[in-house]
N, C-alpha and C positions, 0 to 999 in steps of 0.2 A: 233374626237380628238381635244381637246382645245389647241390651239397654241397661246402663247402670242407674241405680236409683239416686235420688238427690242425697239421701242419707249416706250411702256408701261413698259418693263423690266427696261429700263434706268430711267424712271420716278420713279418707285418703289424704285430703288437704291438711287436716289437723295433725295427723301422724307425720306427714311430710314436713310441716313447719316445726314441730317439736323435735323431730330427728335432726333436721338441719341445724337448729339452735344448739342441740346437745353436742353434735360433732364439732361445730364451730367454736363453742365457748366453754364446754365442760370437760371434754376429753383432753387428757394431758399426755397421751401416748406419743412418744417421739417418732414412731413409725408412720403416723397419720400425717400426710402431706397437708400443708396449710391451704393449698388450692383444691380442696376436696369439696365436692358438692353433691347433694342428693338431686337426682334428675327426676325421679318419679317413685311413688310408693303405691303398691297395690295390696290392700288388706283383704284377706279372704272373707267370704260371707259369714263364716262362723266366728270370726274375730280371733282365731287362735294363731294364725300365721300371717305374715306379711312379707312381701318382696320389696326390697329397697334397691333401686338402681343407682349405683354410685359412679361418679365420674371424677377423674383426677387429672388436672391440667399439669402434667409433668411427664417424666419418662415412664417407660413400661415397668421398669424396676420399682420406681416410686409407687406406681399403681398397685403392684403386687404387695409391697410392704404395707401400704395403706389398707388393703383388703385384709391382710393378716392381722393388722392392728385392730380393725373393726371387729373381726371375728373373735379375737381374744377379749375384746372389751364388751362383748354382747350382753353379758350379765349386768354390767354397770349401766349400759345404754337402756336395757329393758327396765331396770329399776327406775332410772331417770324418767323414762316415758310414763311409767305408772304414776309417778308424782305429778307429771305435767298434764296427763290426760285423765279424765274421769270415766274410766271404762271398767266394766265388770272383769273382763279378761284383758290383760296386756298381751298383745300379739308377740309371738316369737319371730324375730326378724331374720330373714335370709338375705344376705348381701350379694348382689350381682353386679359385677364390673360392667360398666357401660362406657364405651370409648367414643360416644357420639360427639361430645364437645371437642375432644382432641381431633377427631376426624373433620369436624367443621372448621376448626382453626387451620388444619393442614390444607383443606380444599380452598379456603379463603386466600392463603398464601400462594397457592398454585395459580389461582385466578388472577391475583394481583401481579404475579410474575408474567403471565401471558399477556395481560393488558399492558403492563409496563414495556414488554419487549415489542408489542405491536405499535406503541407510540413512538418508538425510536426509528 
């Protein structure tokens, strides 16, 4: 059974908060959709890499453009993370598209349609 330590969980949350703030307030890339959110961050045990799961509440095309914008801004984001976090090594971030929020919204609409049609 894999058990994450308190330190790694806390580090994941710190990177998550900092990354969310950077994407929301510091990035000026027009490709990045305003309804972009960081779903989860997993920092590797050696602190050299991290996986950031990104969700975009928009069309599939807007999601692709946002991911391209994030990948092209990765140097700026890493530099901003280094300023915000007090770490010996700033992790290199791999951005992974996560459509779980859009999926949840779609399922909620379908459920509401079914419930609404049953009421009539």
